[in-house]
PyMOL CGO cylinders between C-alpha atoms (Angstrom):
from pymol import cmd
from pymol.cgo import CYLINDER

trace = [
    CYLINDER, 19.00, 58.34, 17.78, 19.15, 57.05, 21.33, 0.3, 1, 1, 1, 1, 1, 1,
    CYLINDER, 19.15, 57.05, 21.33, 15.54, 55.91, 21.01, 0.3, 1, 1, 1, 1, 1, 1,
    CYLINDER, 15.54, 55.91, 21.01, 16.38, 53.84, 17.90, 0.3, 1, 1, 1, 1, 1, 1,
    CYLINDER, 16.38, 53.84, 17.90, 19.38, 52.36, 19.71, 0.3, 1, 1, 1, 1, 1, 1,
    CYLINDER, 19.38, 52.36, 19.71, 17.22, 51.26, 22.64, 0.3, 1, 1, 1, 1, 1, 1,
    CYLINDER, 17.22, 51.26, 22.64, 14.63, 49.76, 20.27, 0.3, 1, 1, 1, 1, 1, 1,
    CYLINDER, 14.63, 49.76, 20.27, 17.32, 47.70, 18.50, 0.3, 1, 1, 1, 1, 1, 1,
    CYLINDER, 17.32, 47.70, 18.50, 18.62, 46.43, 21.84, 0.3, 1, 1, 1, 1, 1, 1,
    CYLINDER, 18.62, 46.43, 21.84, 15.09, 45.43, 22.86, 0.3, 1, 1, 1, 1, 1, 1,
    CYLINDER, 15.09, 45.43, 22.86, 14.47, 43.58, 19.59, 0.3, 1, 1, 1, 1, 1, 1,
    CYLINDER, 14.47, 43.58, 19.59, 17.77, 41.70, 19.87, 0.3, 1, 1, 1, 1, 1, 1,
    CYLINDER, 17.77, 41.70, 19.87, 16.91, 40.78, 23.46, 0.3, 1, 1, 1, 1, 1, 1,
    CYLINDER, 16.91, 40.78, 23.46, 13.54, 39.38, 22.41, 0.3, 1, 1, 1, 1, 1, 1,
    CYLINDER, 13.54, 39.38, 22.41, 15.20, 37.34, 19.66, 0.3, 1, 1, 1, 1, 1, 1,
    CYLINDER, 15.20, 37.34, 19.66, 17.63, 35.83, 22.17, 0.3, 1, 1, 1, 1, 1, 1,
    CYLINDER, 17.63, 35.83, 22.17, 14.77, 34.90, 24.51, 0.3, 1, 1, 1, 1, 1, 1,
    CYLINDER, 14.77, 34.90, 24.51, 12.91, 33.28, 21.60, 0.3, 1, 1, 1, 1, 1, 1,
    CYLINDER, 12.91, 33.28, 21.60, 16.00, 31.24, 20.71, 0.3, 1, 1, 1, 1, 1, 1,
    CYLINDER, 16.00, 31.24, 20.71, 16.42, 30.14, 24.33, 0.3, 1, 1, 1, 1, 1, 1,
    CYLINDER, 16.42, 30.14, 24.33, 12.82, 28.90, 24.36, 0.3, 1, 1, 1, 1, 1, 1,
    CYLINDER, 12.82, 28.90, 24.36, 13.09, 27.01, 21.05, 0.3, 1, 1, 1, 1, 1, 1,
    CYLINDER, 13.09, 27.01, 21.05, 11.85, 23.46, 21.52, 0.3, 1, 1, 1, 1, 1, 1,
    CYLINDER, 11.85, 23.46, 21.52, 12.73, 20.60, 19.19, 0.3, 1, 1, 1, 1, 1, 1,
    CYLINDER, 12.73, 20.60, 19.19, 9.51, 18.87, 18.20, 0.3, 1, 1, 1, 1, 1, 1,
    CYLINDER, 9.51, 18.87, 18.20, 9.73, 15.10, 17.64, 0.3, 1, 1, 1, 1, 1, 1,
    CYLINDER, 9.73, 15.10, 17.64, 9.48, 13.89, 14.05, 0.3, 1, 1, 1, 1, 1, 1,
    CYLINDER, 9.48, 13.89, 14.05, 6.26, 11.87, 14.01, 0.3, 1, 1, 1, 1, 1, 1,
    CYLINDER, 6.26, 11.87, 14.01, 6.33, 11.07, 10.28, 0.3, 1, 1, 1, 1, 1, 1,
    CYLINDER, 6.33, 11.07, 10.28, 5.52, 7.37, 9.92, 0.3, 1, 1, 1, 1, 1, 1,
    CYLINDER, 5.52, 7.37, 9.92, 8.70, 5.33, 9.60, 0.3, 1, 1, 1, 1, 1, 1,
    CYLINDER, 8.70, 5.33, 9.60, 9.82, 1.73, 9.74, 0.3, 1, 1, 1, 1, 1, 1,
    CYLINDER, 9.82, 1.73, 9.74, 10.44, 0.85, 13.39, 0.3, 1, 1, 1, 1, 1, 1,
    CYLINDER, 10.44, 0.85, 13.39, 7.61, 2.96, 14.79, 0.3, 1, 1, 1, 1, 1, 1,
    CYLINDER, 7.61, 2.96, 14.79, 5.48, 1.36, 17.49, 0.3, 1, 1, 1, 1, 1, 1,
    CYLINDER, 5.48, 1.36, 17.49, 1.80, 0.57, 16.94, 0.3, 1, 1, 1, 1, 1, 1,
    CYLINDER, 1.80, 0.57, 16.94, -0.15, 0.84, 20.20, 0.3, 1, 1, 1, 1, 1, 1,
    CYLINDER, -0.15, 0.84, 20.20, -3.42, -0.75, 21.28, 0.3, 1, 1, 1, 1, 1, 1,
    CYLINDER, -3.42, -0.75, 21.28, -5.21, 2.60, 20.93, 0.3, 1, 1, 1, 1, 1, 1,
    CYLINDER, -5.21, 2.60, 20.93, -4.15, 2.81, 17.27, 0.3, 1, 1, 1, 1, 1, 1,
    CYLINDER, -4.15, 2.81, 17.27, -1.48, 5.46, 17.78, 0.3, 1, 1, 1, 1, 1, 1,
    CYLINDER, -1.48, 5.46, 17.78, 1.88, 5.18, 16.02, 0.3, 1, 1, 1, 1, 1, 1,
    CYLINDER, 1.88, 5.18, 16.02, 4.95, 6.53, 17.80, 0.3, 1, 1, 1, 1, 1, 1,
    CYLINDER, 4.95, 6.53, 17.80, 8.74, 6.52, 17.48, 0.3, 1, 1, 1, 1, 1, 1,
    CYLINDER, 8.74, 6.52, 17.48, 10.19, 4.29, 20.19, 0.3, 1, 1, 1, 1, 1, 1,
    CYLINDER, 10.19, 4.29, 20.19, 11.70, 7.34, 21.92, 0.3, 1, 1, 1, 1, 1, 1,
    CYLINDER, 11.70, 7.34, 21.92, 8.22, 8.83, 22.33, 0.3, 1, 1, 1, 1, 1, 1,
    CYLINDER, 8.22, 8.83, 22.33, 6.55, 5.50, 23.11, 0.3, 1, 1, 1, 1, 1, 1,
    CYLINDER, 6.55, 5.50, 23.11, 9.00, 4.85, 25.96, 0.3, 1, 1, 1, 1, 1, 1,
    CYLINDER, 9.00, 4.85, 25.96, 7.84, 8.08, 27.65, 0.3, 1, 1, 1, 1, 1, 1,
    CYLINDER, 7.84, 8.08, 27.65, 4.16, 7.25, 27.24, 0.3, 1, 1, 1, 1, 1, 1,
    CYLINDER, 4.16, 7.25, 27.24, 1.84, 4.95, 29.15, 0.3, 1, 1, 1, 1, 1, 1,
    CYLINDER, 1.84, 4.95, 29.15, 0.56, 3.25, 26.02, 0.3, 1, 1, 1, 1, 1, 1,
    CYLINDER, 0.56, 3.25, 26.02, 0.73, -0.48, 25.33, 0.3, 1, 1, 1, 1, 1, 1,
    CYLINDER, 0.73, -0.48, 25.33, 2.62, -1.73, 22.27, 0.3, 1, 1, 1, 1, 1, 1,
    CYLINDER, 2.62, -1.73, 22.27, 1.09, -4.34, 20.00, 0.3, 1, 1, 1, 1, 1, 1,
    CYLINDER, 1.09, -4.34, 20.00, 3.22, -4.30, 16.82, 0.3, 1, 1, 1, 1, 1, 1,
    CYLINDER, 3.22, -4.30, 16.82, 6.14, -2.65, 15.01, 0.3, 1, 1, 1, 1, 1, 1,
    CYLINDER, 6.14, -2.65, 15.01, 5.94, -0.96, 11.60, 0.3, 1, 1, 1, 1, 1, 1,
    CYLINDER, 5.94, -0.96, 11.60, 8.02, -2.80, 8.99, 0.3, 1, 1, 1, 1, 1, 1,
    CYLINDER, 8.02, -2.80, 8.99, 6.80, -1.32, 5.71, 0.3, 1, 1, 1, 1, 1, 1,
    CYLINDER, 6.80, -1.32, 5.71, 5.53, 2.05, 4.49, 0.3, 1, 1, 1, 1, 1, 1,
    CYLINDER, 5.53, 2.05, 4.49, 3.27, 1.84, 1.46, 0.3, 1, 1, 1, 1, 1, 1,
    CYLINDER, 3.27, 1.84, 1.46, 3.86, 4.26, -1.42, 0.3, 1, 1, 1, 1, 1, 1,
    CYLINDER, 3.86, 4.26, -1.42, 1.89, 2.27, -4.00, 0.3, 1, 1, 1, 1, 1, 1,
    CYLINDER, 1.89, 2.27, -4.00, -1.59, 3.66, -4.66, 0.3, 1, 1, 1, 1, 1, 1,
    CYLINDER, -1.59, 3.66, -4.66, -2.69, 0.28, -6.00, 0.3, 1, 1, 1, 1, 1, 1,
    CYLINDER, -2.69, 0.28, -6.00, -2.05, -1.37, -2.61, 0.3, 1, 1, 1, 1, 1, 1,
    CYLINDER, -2.05, -1.37, -2.61, -4.47, -0.83, 0.25, 0.3, 1, 1, 1, 1, 1, 1,
    CYLINDER, -4.47, -0.83, 0.25, -3.34, 0.86, 3.45, 0.3, 1, 1, 1, 1, 1, 1,
    CYLINDER, -3.34, 0.86, 3.45, -0.51, 3.08, 4.63, 0.3, 1, 1, 1, 1, 1, 1,
    CYLINDER, -0.51, 3.08, 4.63, 1.82, 0.20, 5.46, 0.3, 1, 1, 1, 1, 1, 1,
    CYLINDER, 1.82, 0.20, 5.46, 2.20, -2.91, 7.61, 0.3, 1, 1, 1, 1, 1, 1,
    CYLINDER, 2.20, -2.91, 7.61, 3.15, -3.66, 11.20, 0.3, 1, 1, 1, 1, 1, 1,
    CYLINDER, 3.15, -3.66, 11.20, 4.28, -7.01, 12.60, 0.3, 1, 1, 1, 1, 1, 1,
    CYLINDER, 4.28, -7.01, 12.60, 3.03, -8.32, 15.92, 0.3, 1, 1, 1, 1, 1, 1,
    CYLINDER, 3.03, -8.32, 15.92, 5.44, -8.72, 18.81, 0.3, 1, 1, 1, 1, 1, 1,
    CYLINDER, 5.44, -8.72, 18.81, 5.22, -12.50, 19.08, 0.3, 1, 1, 1, 1, 1, 1,
    CYLINDER, 5.22, -12.50, 19.08, 4.81, -15.64, 17.01, 0.3, 1, 1, 1, 1, 1, 1,
    CYLINDER, 4.81, -15.64, 17.01, 1.71, -17.79, 16.86, 0.3, 1, 1, 1, 1, 1, 1,
    CYLINDER, 1.71, -17.79, 16.86, 2.35, -21.32, 18.13, 0.3, 1, 1, 1, 1, 1, 1,
    CYLINDER, 2.35, -21.32, 18.13, 2.81, -24.01, 15.44, 0.3, 1, 1, 1, 1, 1, 1,
    CYLINDER, 2.81, -24.01, 15.44, -0.46, -24.81, 13.69, 0.3, 1, 1, 1, 1, 1, 1,
    CYLINDER, -0.46, -24.81, 13.69, -1.57, -26.74, 10.62, 0.3, 1, 1, 1, 1, 1, 1,
    CYLINDER, -1.57, -26.74, 10.62, -2.49, -24.79, 7.49, 0.3, 1, 1, 1, 1, 1, 1,
    CYLINDER, -2.49, -24.79, 7.49, -5.47, -27.13, 7.04, 0.3, 1, 1, 1, 1, 1, 1,
    CYLINDER, -5.47, -27.13, 7.04, -6.99, -30.07, 8.92, 0.3, 1, 1, 1, 1, 1, 1,
    CYLINDER, -6.99, -30.07, 8.92, -7.44, -32.13, 5.76, 0.3, 1, 1, 1, 1, 1, 1,
    CYLINDER, -7.44, -32.13, 5.76, -5.89, -32.48, 2.31, 0.3, 1, 1, 1, 1, 1, 1,
    CYLINDER, -5.89, -32.48, 2.31, -7.59, -32.39, -1.07, 0.3, 1, 1, 1, 1, 1, 1,
    CYLINDER, -7.59, -32.39, -1.07, -9.41, -29.07, -0.57, 0.3, 1, 1, 1, 1, 1, 1,
    CYLINDER, -9.41, -29.07, -0.57, -8.57, -25.81, -2.31, 0.3, 1, 1, 1, 1, 1, 1,
    CYLINDER, -8.57, -25.81, -2.31, -9.01, -23.10, 0.30, 0.3, 1, 1, 1, 1, 1, 1,
    CYLINDER, -9.01, -23.10, 0.30, -9.45, -20.15, -2.00, 0.3, 1, 1, 1, 1, 1, 1,
    CYLINDER, -9.45, -20.15, -2.00, -6.26, -18.12, -1.60, 0.3, 1, 1, 1, 1, 1, 1,
    CYLINDER, -6.26, -18.12, -1.60, -4.91, -16.29, -4.64, 0.3, 1, 1, 1, 1, 1, 1,
    CYLINDER, -4.91, -16.29, -4.64, -1.83, -18.55, -5.01, 0.3, 1, 1, 1, 1, 1, 1,
    CYLINDER, -1.83, -18.55, -5.01, 0.03, -15.38, -6.07, 0.3, 1, 1, 1, 1, 1, 1,
    CYLINDER, 0.03, -15.38, -6.07, 3.57, -15.03, -4.73, 0.3, 1, 1, 1, 1, 1, 1,
    CYLINDER, 3.57, -15.03, -4.73, 3.62, -11.34, -5.73, 0.3, 1, 1, 1, 1, 1, 1,
    CYLINDER, 3.62, -11.34, -5.73, 0.36, -10.06, -4.20, 0.3, 1, 1, 1, 1, 1, 1,
    CYLINDER, 0.36, -10.06, -4.20, -0.06, -8.11, -0.95, 0.3, 1, 1, 1, 1, 1, 1,
    CYLINDER, -0.06, -8.11, -0.95, -3.15, -10.15, -0.10, 0.3, 1, 1, 1, 1, 1, 1,
    CYLINDER, -3.15, -10.15, -0.10, -2.53, -11.86, 3.22, 0.3, 1, 1, 1, 1, 1, 1,
    CYLINDER, -2.53, -11.86, 3.22, -5.68, -10.34, 4.69, 0.3, 1, 1, 1, 1, 1, 1,
    CYLINDER, -5.68, -10.34, 4.69, -7.85, -11.70, 1.88, 0.3, 1, 1, 1, 1, 1, 1,
    CYLINDER, -7.85, -11.70, 1.88, -6.09, -15.08, 2.00, 0.3, 1, 1, 1, 1, 1, 1,
    CYLINDER, -6.09, -15.08, 2.00, -6.63, -15.41, 5.75, 0.3, 1, 1, 1, 1, 1, 1,
    CYLINDER, -6.63, -15.41, 5.75, -10.32, -14.60, 5.32, 0.3, 1, 1, 1, 1, 1, 1,
    CYLINDER, -10.32, -14.60, 5.32, -10.55, -17.25, 2.59, 0.3, 1, 1, 1, 1, 1, 1,
    CYLINDER, -10.55, -17.25, 2.59, -8.99, -19.85, 4.89, 0.3, 1, 1, 1, 1, 1, 1,
    CYLINDER, -8.99, -19.85, 4.89, -11.51, -19.03, 7.61, 0.3, 1, 1, 1, 1, 1, 1,
    CYLINDER, -11.51, -19.03, 7.61, -14.44, -19.35, 5.24, 0.3, 1, 1, 1, 1, 1, 1,
    CYLINDER, -14.44, -19.35, 5.24, -13.63, -22.62, 3.48, 0.3, 1, 1, 1, 1, 1, 1,
    CYLINDER, -13.63, -22.62, 3.48, -16.58, -24.87, 4.28, 0.3, 1, 1, 1, 1, 1, 1,
    CYLINDER, -16.58, -24.87, 4.28, -14.99, -28.28, 3.63, 0.3, 1, 1, 1, 1, 1, 1,
    CYLINDER, -14.99, -28.28, 3.63, -11.70, -27.75, 5.49, 0.3, 1, 1, 1, 1, 1, 1,
    CYLINDER, -11.70, -27.75, 5.49, -10.83, -25.95, 8.69, 0.3, 1, 1, 1, 1, 1, 1,
    CYLINDER, -10.83, -25.95, 8.69, -7.61, -23.97, 9.08, 0.3, 1, 1, 1, 1, 1, 1,
    CYLINDER, -7.61, -23.97, 9.08, -6.14, -24.19, 12.60, 0.3, 1, 1, 1, 1, 1, 1,
    CYLINDER, -6.14, -24.19, 12.60, -3.59, -21.61, 11.44, 0.3, 1, 1, 1, 1, 1, 1,
    CYLINDER, -3.59, -21.61, 11.44, -6.18, -19.01, 10.43, 0.3, 1, 1, 1, 1, 1, 1,
    CYLINDER, -6.18, -19.01, 10.43, -8.30, -19.75, 13.50, 0.3, 1, 1, 1, 1, 1, 1,
    CYLINDER, -8.30, -19.75, 13.50, -5.35, -19.06, 15.81, 0.3, 1, 1, 1, 1, 1, 1,
    CYLINDER, -5.35, -19.06, 15.81, -4.81, -15.67, 14.18, 0.3, 1, 1, 1, 1, 1, 1,
    CYLINDER, -4.81, -15.67, 14.18, -8.53, -14.86, 14.20, 0.3, 1, 1, 1, 1, 1, 1,
    CYLINDER, -8.53, -14.86, 14.20, -8.48, -15.34, 17.97, 0.3, 1, 1, 1, 1, 1, 1,
    CYLINDER, -8.48, -15.34, 17.97, -6.14, -12.33, 18.18, 0.3, 1, 1, 1, 1, 1, 1,
    CYLINDER, -6.14, -12.33, 18.18, -8.66, -9.87, 16.69, 0.3, 1, 1, 1, 1, 1, 1,
    CYLINDER, -8.66, -9.87, 16.69, -8.91, -7.29, 19.43, 0.3, 1, 1, 1, 1, 1, 1,
    CYLINDER, -8.91, -7.29, 19.43, -8.19, -3.60, 20.00, 0.3, 1, 1, 1, 1, 1, 1,
    CYLINDER, -8.19, -3.60, 20.00, -9.73, -2.98, 16.56, 0.3, 1, 1, 1, 1, 1, 1,
    CYLINDER, -9.73, -2.98, 16.56, -6.67, -4.49, 14.86, 0.3, 1, 1, 1, 1, 1, 1,
    CYLINDER, -6.67, -4.49, 14.86, -7.40, -7.28, 12.37, 0.3, 1, 1, 1, 1, 1, 1,
    CYLINDER, -7.40, -7.28, 12.37, -4.35, -9.53, 12.46, 0.3, 1, 1, 1, 1, 1, 1,
    CYLINDER, -4.35, -9.53, 12.46, -3.74, -11.83, 9.52, 0.3, 1, 1, 1, 1, 1, 1,
    CYLINDER, -3.74, -11.83, 9.52, -1.19, -14.24, 8.07, 0.3, 1, 1, 1, 1, 1, 1,
    CYLINDER, -1.19, -14.24, 8.07, 1.14, -12.49, 5.62, 0.3, 1, 1, 1, 1, 1, 1,
    CYLINDER, 1.14, -12.49, 5.62, 1.31, -13.54, 1.98, 0.3, 1, 1, 1, 1, 1, 1,
    CYLINDER, 1.31, -13.54, 1.98, 4.60, -14.58, 0.40, 0.3, 1, 1, 1, 1, 1, 1,
    CYLINDER, 4.60, -14.58, 0.40, 5.21, -11.03, -0.86, 0.3, 1, 1, 1, 1, 1, 1,
    CYLINDER, 5.21, -11.03, -0.86, 4.44, -9.52, 2.54, 0.3, 1, 1, 1, 1, 1, 1,
    CYLINDER, 4.44, -9.52, 2.54, 6.88, -11.96, 4.14, 0.3, 1, 1, 1, 1, 1, 1,
    CYLINDER, 6.88, -11.96, 4.14, 9.52, -10.72, 1.70, 0.3, 1, 1, 1, 1, 1, 1,
    CYLINDER, 9.52, -10.72, 1.70, 8.93, -7.18, 2.94, 0.3, 1, 1, 1, 1, 1, 1,
    CYLINDER, 8.93, -7.18, 2.94, 9.15, -8.37, 6.54, 0.3, 1, 1, 1, 1, 1, 1,
    CYLINDER, 9.15, -8.37, 6.54, 12.41, -10.20, 5.85, 0.3, 1, 1, 1, 1, 1, 1,
    CYLINDER, 12.41, -10.20, 5.85, 13.95, -7.11, 4.23, 0.3, 1, 1, 1, 1, 1, 1,
    CYLINDER, 13.95, -7.11, 4.23, 13.16, -5.01, 7.32, 0.3, 1, 1, 1, 1, 1, 1,
    CYLINDER, 13.16, -5.01, 7.32, 14.45, -7.54, 9.86, 0.3, 1, 1, 1, 1, 1, 1,
    CYLINDER, 14.45, -7.54, 9.86, 17.64, -5.71, 10.83, 0.3, 1, 1, 1, 1, 1, 1,
    CYLINDER, 17.64, -5.71, 10.83, 15.69, -2.49, 11.44, 0.3, 1, 1, 1, 1, 1, 1,
    CYLINDER, 15.69, -2.49, 11.44, 12.81, -3.87, 13.47, 0.3, 1, 1, 1, 1, 1, 1,
    CYLINDER, 12.81, -3.87, 13.47, 14.50, -6.62, 15.52, 0.3, 1, 1, 1, 1, 1, 1,
    CYLINDER, 14.50, -6.62, 15.52, 16.09, -4.16, 18.01, 0.3, 1, 1, 1, 1, 1, 1,
    CYLINDER, 16.09, -4.16, 18.01, 12.68, -2.51, 18.52, 0.3, 1, 1, 1, 1, 1, 1,
    CYLINDER, 12.68, -2.51, 18.52, 10.94, -5.86, 18.98, 0.3, 1, 1, 1, 1, 1, 1,
    CYLINDER, 10.94, -5.86, 18.98, 13.47, -6.78, 21.66, 0.3, 1, 1, 1, 1, 1, 1,
    CYLINDER, 13.47, -6.78, 21.66, 13.13, -3.42, 23.44, 0.3, 1, 1, 1, 1, 1, 1,
    CYLINDER, 13.13, -3.42, 23.44, 9.38, -3.98, 23.57, 0.3, 1, 1, 1, 1, 1, 1,
    CYLINDER, 9.38, -3.98, 23.57, 9.81, -7.46, 25.07, 0.3, 1, 1, 1, 1, 1, 1,
    CYLINDER, 9.81, -7.46, 25.07, 8.78, -9.22, 21.86, 0.3, 1, 1, 1, 1, 1, 1,
    CYLINDER, 8.78, -9.22, 21.86, 10.42, -12.02, 19.90, 0.3, 1, 1, 1, 1, 1, 1,
    CYLINDER, 10.42, -12.02, 19.90, 13.00, -10.94, 17.29, 0.3, 1, 1, 1, 1, 1, 1,
    CYLINDER, 13.00, -10.94, 17.29, 12.69, -12.49, 13.86, 0.3, 1, 1, 1, 1, 1, 1,
    CYLINDER, 12.69, -12.49, 13.86, 15.03, -15.52, 13.88, 0.3, 1, 1, 1, 1, 1, 1,
    CYLINDER, 15.03, -15.52, 13.88, 18.24, -16.26, 11.99, 0.3, 1, 1, 1, 1, 1, 1,
    CYLINDER, 18.24, -16.26, 11.99, 18.72, -19.88, 13.06, 0.3, 1, 1, 1, 1, 1, 1,
    CYLINDER, 18.72, -19.88, 13.06, 18.45, -22.40, 10.23, 0.3, 1, 1, 1, 1, 1, 1,
    CYLINDER, 18.45, -22.40, 10.23, 16.26, -24.79, 12.22, 0.3, 1, 1, 1, 1, 1, 1,
    CYLINDER, 16.26, -24.79, 12.22, 14.04, -22.11, 13.69, 0.3, 1, 1, 1, 1, 1, 1,
    CYLINDER, 14.04, -22.11, 13.69, 13.22, -19.74, 10.83, 0.3, 1, 1, 1, 1, 1, 1,
    CYLINDER, 13.22, -19.74, 10.83, 10.41, -21.30, 8.79, 0.3, 1, 1, 1, 1, 1, 1,
    CYLINDER, 10.41, -21.30, 8.79, 6.99, -19.67, 8.91, 0.3, 1, 1, 1, 1, 1, 1,
    CYLINDER, 6.99, -19.67, 8.91, 3.68, -20.28, 7.22, 0.3, 1, 1, 1, 1, 1, 1,
    CYLINDER, 3.68, -20.28, 7.22, 2.53, -17.75, 4.66, 0.3, 1, 1, 1, 1, 1, 1,
    CYLINDER, 2.53, -17.75, 4.66, -1.15, -17.54, 3.74, 0.3, 1, 1, 1, 1, 1, 1,
    CYLINDER, -1.15, -17.54, 3.74, -0.41, -18.40, 0.09, 0.3, 1, 1, 1, 1, 1, 1,
    CYLINDER, -0.41, -18.40, 0.09, -1.26, -21.80, -1.39, 0.3, 1, 1, 1, 1, 1, 1,
    CYLINDER, -1.26, -21.80, -1.39, 0.98, -23.29, -4.09, 0.3, 1, 1, 1, 1, 1, 1,
    CYLINDER, 0.98, -23.29, -4.09, -0.39, -22.65, -7.58, 0.3, 1, 1, 1, 1, 1, 1,
    CYLINDER, -0.39, -22.65, -7.58, -1.41, -25.91, -9.26, 0.3, 1, 1, 1, 1, 1, 1,
    CYLINDER, -1.41, -25.91, -9.26, -1.05, -27.84, -5.98, 0.3, 1, 1, 1, 1, 1, 1,
    CYLINDER, -1.05, -27.84, -5.98, -3.32, -25.68, -3.86, 0.3, 1, 1, 1, 1, 1, 1,
    CYLINDER, -3.32, -25.68, -3.86, -5.41, -28.60, -2.63, 0.3, 1, 1, 1, 1, 1, 1,
    CYLINDER, -5.41, -28.60, -2.63, -2.37, -30.08, -0.88, 0.3, 1, 1, 1, 1, 1, 1,
    CYLINDER, -2.37, -30.08, -0.88, 0.43, -27.51, -0.40, 0.3, 1, 1, 1, 1, 1, 1,
    CYLINDER, 0.43, -27.51, -0.40, 1.10, -23.97, 0.77, 0.3, 1, 1, 1, 1, 1, 1,
    CYLINDER, 1.10, -23.97, 0.77, 4.27, -21.89, 0.97, 0.3, 1, 1, 1, 1, 1, 1,
    CYLINDER, 4.27, -21.89, 0.97, 6.62, -21.73, 3.91, 0.3, 1, 1, 1, 1, 1, 1,
    CYLINDER, 6.62, -21.73, 3.91, 9.00, -18.77, 4.08, 0.3, 1, 1, 1, 1, 1, 1,
    CYLINDER, 9.00, -18.77, 4.08, 12.39, -18.59, 5.78, 0.3, 1, 1, 1, 1, 1, 1,
    CYLINDER, 12.39, -18.59, 5.78, 12.96, -15.44, 7.82, 0.3, 1, 1, 1, 1, 1, 1,
    CYLINDER, 12.96, -15.44, 7.82, 16.56, -16.59, 8.11, 0.3, 1, 1, 1, 1, 1, 1,
    CYLINDER, 16.56, -16.59, 8.11, 17.42, -16.65, 4.41, 0.3, 1, 1, 1, 1, 1, 1,
    CYLINDER, 17.42, -16.65, 4.41, 14.43, -15.40, 2.41, 0.3, 1, 1, 1, 1, 1, 1,
    CYLINDER, 14.43, -15.40, 2.41, 13.92, -18.82, 0.82, 0.3, 1, 1, 1, 1, 1, 1,
    CYLINDER, 13.92, -18.82, 0.82, 10.53, -20.41, 0.04, 0.3, 1, 1, 1, 1, 1, 1,
    CYLINDER, 10.53, -20.41, 0.04, 9.47, -24.03, 0.36, 0.3, 1, 1, 1, 1, 1, 1,
    CYLINDER, 9.47, -24.03, 0.36, 6.39, -25.94, -0.82, 0.3, 1, 1, 1, 1, 1, 1,
    CYLINDER, 6.39, -25.94, -0.82, 4.95, -27.72, 2.20, 0.3, 1, 1, 1, 1, 1, 1,
    CYLINDER, 4.95, -27.72, 2.20, 2.04, -30.12, 2.84, 0.3, 1, 1, 1, 1, 1, 1,
    CYLINDER, 2.04, -30.12, 2.84, -0.78, -28.30, 4.58, 0.3, 1, 1, 1, 1, 1, 1,
    CYLINDER, -0.78, -28.30, 4.58, -1.05, -30.85, 7.39, 0.3, 1, 1, 1, 1, 1, 1,
    CYLINDER, -1.05, -30.85, 7.39, 2.33, -29.84, 8.82, 0.3, 1, 1, 1, 1, 1, 1,
    CYLINDER, 2.33, -29.84, 8.82, 2.36, -27.57, 11.87, 0.3, 1, 1, 1, 1, 1, 1,
    CYLINDER, 2.36, -27.57, 11.87, 4.55, -24.48, 11.67, 0.3, 1, 1, 1, 1, 1, 1,
    CYLINDER, 4.55, -24.48, 11.67, 4.69, -21.09, 13.31, 0.3, 1, 1, 1, 1, 1, 1,
    CYLINDER, 4.69, -21.09, 13.31, 3.29, -17.89, 11.85, 0.3, 1, 1, 1, 1, 1, 1,
    CYLINDER, 3.29, -17.89, 11.85, 3.94, -14.22, 12.53, 0.3, 1, 1, 1, 1, 1, 1,
    CYLINDER, 3.94, -14.22, 12.53, 0.78, -12.17, 12.16, 0.3, 1, 1, 1, 1, 1, 1,
    CYLINDER, 0.78, -12.17, 12.16, 0.80, -8.70, 10.67, 0.3, 1, 1, 1, 1, 1, 1,
    CYLINDER, 0.80, -8.70, 10.67, -1.74, -5.87, 10.38, 0.3, 1, 1, 1, 1, 1, 1,
    CYLINDER, -1.74, -5.87, 10.38, -2.45, -3.25, 7.73, 0.3, 1, 1, 1, 1, 1, 1,
    CYLINDER, -2.45, -3.25, 7.73, -2.11, 0.37, 8.87, 0.3, 1, 1, 1, 1, 1, 1,
    CYLINDER, -2.11, 0.37, 8.87, -5.07, 2.58, 7.98, 0.3, 1, 1, 1, 1, 1, 1,
    CYLINDER, -5.07, 2.58, 7.98, -5.73, 6.21, 8.86, 0.3, 1, 1, 1, 1, 1, 1,
]
cmd.load_cgo(trace, "trace")
C-alpha cells in the first residue's frame, strides 16, 4: 500500500513539472496583418519584431476561393511615386477591363507588353521585382479588398516604418491596373482608398499606385 502511495506521489510530481514547463507556441496560421519578409517567410508582427528579418509587405487578404490563384495578397510598405498609366492615348493595352476580377498581375503584364504604348506606371512597379516577389498593380477588385482591410493593416504598416493607407480626400486616389470597358483606349480606373469610390480617368494623368503581391506556398 505504501508503495502505491509513493508511486502516486511521484506521478503527481511529474505532472506538476510538466505543467511548469508548458510553453505557449505562437499561432503561425496565416492571418491578415502578418508580415511578409524578403526571404518569403510570413510572421505575426510579435514574432517578426523578435527576428532579424526584413519586412517587405503586410498581408491584407486570405484567399479561400479555389478559383482564385494564390493563398492571399500582401501590400507593399510604400507607395510608388505618381506615374502615367500610359504615355499615349488611343491604344488599348490589353487589360481585362473587369472590375470584379482578381487579375492585377495579368493586367500589369499586359501593360508592360503593349508594343504601341509604354506604361510608366507598370515600368515603375516592374523595377521593384526583387527578392523573388513579383509586385504588380492591383485590379479594381483587389483594391476593394485592400480598402476593406485598411483599419487592420494600417497600424502594422506604421510599426514597420511604412506609409499607412490614406484617408485624406485630396490624397487618396490610386491607379488600378484596370482599363475602363468601352473606353479602354483612353481611360483607366482610379480607386479611392479614402472612401472606396472609383473614377474614370484619362491614362495620361500621373497618380500614385500601391503595389501588391500574391502569396504562394
